[in-house]
C-alpha positions as CSV (number, residue, x, y, z in Angstrom):
1,M,0.0,0.0,0.0
2,P,1.6,3.2,-1.1
3,L,-0.3,5.5,1.2
4,E,-0.1,4.7,4.8
5,H,0.1,8.1,6.5
6,I,-1.2,11.4,5.2
7,R,0.2,14.6,6.6
8,I,-1.3,18.0,5.6
9,S,0.8,21.1,5.1
10,E,0.4,24.0,7.5
11,Q,-1.3,26.0,4.7
12,G,-3.7,23.1,4.1
13,K,-4.5,22.9,7.8
14,E,-5.4,26.6,7.9
15,Q,-7.6,26.1,4.8
16,L,-9.3,23.1,6.4
17,I,-10.0,25.1,9.6
18,K,-11.7,27.7,7.4
19,L,-13.7,25.0,5.6
20,K,-14.7,23.4,8.9
21,R,-16.0,26.7,10.1
22,L,-17.9,27.4,6.9
23,T,-19.4,24.0,6.3
24,G,-19.9,22.7,9.8
25,I,-18.1,19.5,8.8
26,Q,-15.9,18.7,11.8
27,N,-13.8,15.8,10.6
28,W,-10.6,16.4,8.7
29,N,-11.0,13.2,6.7
30,V,-14.5,14.0,5.4
31,L,-13.3,17.4,4.2
32,C,-10.2,15.8,2.6
33,R,-12.4,13.3,0.8
34,W,-14.4,16.1,-0.8
35,A,-11.2,18.0,-1.7
36,F,-9.6,15.0,-3.2
37,C,-12.6,14.1,-5.4
38,L,-13.0,17.7,-6.5
39,S,-9.4,17.8,-7.7
40,L,-9.7,14.4,-9.4
41,A,-12.8,15.7,-11.3
42,E,-10.8,18.8,-12.6
43,P,-9.4,18.0,-16.0
44,T,-6.4,20.3,-15.8
45,P,-3.1,18.7,-15.0
46,L,-1.6,19.1,-11.6
47,V,1.2,21.6,-11.0
48,H,4.1,19.8,-9.4
49,V,5.1,21.7,-6.3
50,R,6.8,20.5,-3.1
51,I,4.2,20.2,-0.4
52,P,5.6,20.2,3.1
53,G,4.1,17.9,5.8
54,D,4.6,20.6,8.4
55,S,1.3,20.7,10.3
56,S,-0.1,18.6,13.1
57,V,-2.9,17.3,10.9
58,E,-2.1,13.7,10.1
59,M,-4.3,10.7,9.4
60,T,-3.9,7.2,8.2
61,W,-5.1,6.1,4.8
62,R,-7.7,4.0,6.5
63,V,-9.1,7.0,8.3
64,F,-9.0,9.1,5.1
65,G,-10.8,6.5,3.0
66,G,-13.0,4.8,5.6
67,H,-15.0,1.9,4.2
68,Y,-14.3,3.3,0.7
69,Q,-10.5,3.4,0.8
70,E,-10.3,0.9,-2.1
71,I,-12.5,3.0,-4.2
72,Y,-10.4,6.2,-3.5
73,L,-7.3,4.3,-4.4
74,A,-8.9,3.0,-7.6
75,L,-9.9,6.5,-8.5
76,L,-6.4,7.8,-8.0
77,K,-4.9,4.9,-10.1
78,Q,-7.4,5.7,-12.9
79,R,-6.5,9.4,-12.9
80,C,-2.8,8.5,-13.0
81,H,-3.4,6.1,-15.8
82,D,-5.5,8.8,-17.7
83,D,-2.6,11.3,-17.2
84,G,-0.1,8.8,-18.6
85,L,1.7,8.3,-15.3
86,D,3.3,5.2,-13.8
87,L,1.4,3.5,-11.0
88,S,4.4,3.1,-8.7
89,D,4.0,3.7,-5.0
90,E,6.0,6.9,-5.2
91,I,4.0,8.3,-8.1
92,L,0.7,7.4,-6.4
93,T,1.7,9.0,-3.1
94,T,2.9,12.2,-4.8
95,Q,-0.2,12.5,-7.0
96,F,-2.5,11.9,-4.0
97,R,-0.8,14.7,-2.0
98,L,-1.0,17.0,-5.0
99,H,-4.7,16.3,-5.7
100,L,-5.6,16.6,-2.0
101,H,-3.9,19.9,-1.5
102,R,-5.2,21.3,-4.8
103,G,-8.7,20.3,-3.8
104,I,-8.3,21.9,-0.4
105,A,-7.0,25.1,-1.9
106,H,-9.9,25.3,-4.5
107,L,-12.5,24.8,-1.8
108,S,-11.1,27.3,0.5
109,A,-10.7,29.9,-2.2
110,D,-14.4,29.6,-3.3
111,R,-16.0,32.7,-2.0
112,R,-19.5,31.3,-2.7
113,L,-18.9,28.5,-0.2
114,R,-20.5,29.6,3.0
115,N,-22.3,26.4,4.2
116,I,-22.6,22.7,3.5
117,A,-25.4,23.2,1.0
118,E,-23.1,25.3,-1.2
119,L,-20.4,22.6,-0.9
120,V,-22.8,20.0,-2.2
121,A,-24.0,22.4,-5.0
122,R,-20.4,23.0,-5.9
123,T,-19.8,19.4,-6.6
124,R,-23.0,18.7,-8.5
125,P,-22.6,18.3,-12.3
126,K,-23.8,21.4,-14.1
127,H,-25.8,19.4,-16.6
128,S,-27.4,16.6,-14.7
129,L,-30.4,14.6,-15.9
130,L,-32.3,15.7,-12.8
131,S,-32.0,19.4,-13.7
132,Q,-33.8,18.7,-17.0
133,E,-37.0,17.5,-15.4
């Protein structure tokens, strides 16, 4: 398993604190799941930057993924495959950290995000079948 421990950067921690306040979601892992999936859904390639693990926010992969950890890993592998990347443990770990922090940054920068309902609306497809009824 490439991802055993996940440590968030200090900047990511501050952004998560803001998101906790805005959404009322109290668990780091739940917010991180939203952020990770949001980044995976974004078609633009990741910018490769060094992300320090310099905060006190740390969780295991099991805590991050919960009952769906295998699905999150499969999603990560599929995105790496789609991006033409190797599926080595090192690549998967790096890509996960980049996606996680990109998602956290995007959520915390969204000025429309003021509550959990807006978080859900932010992640809903713009052209869903339900909206056509």
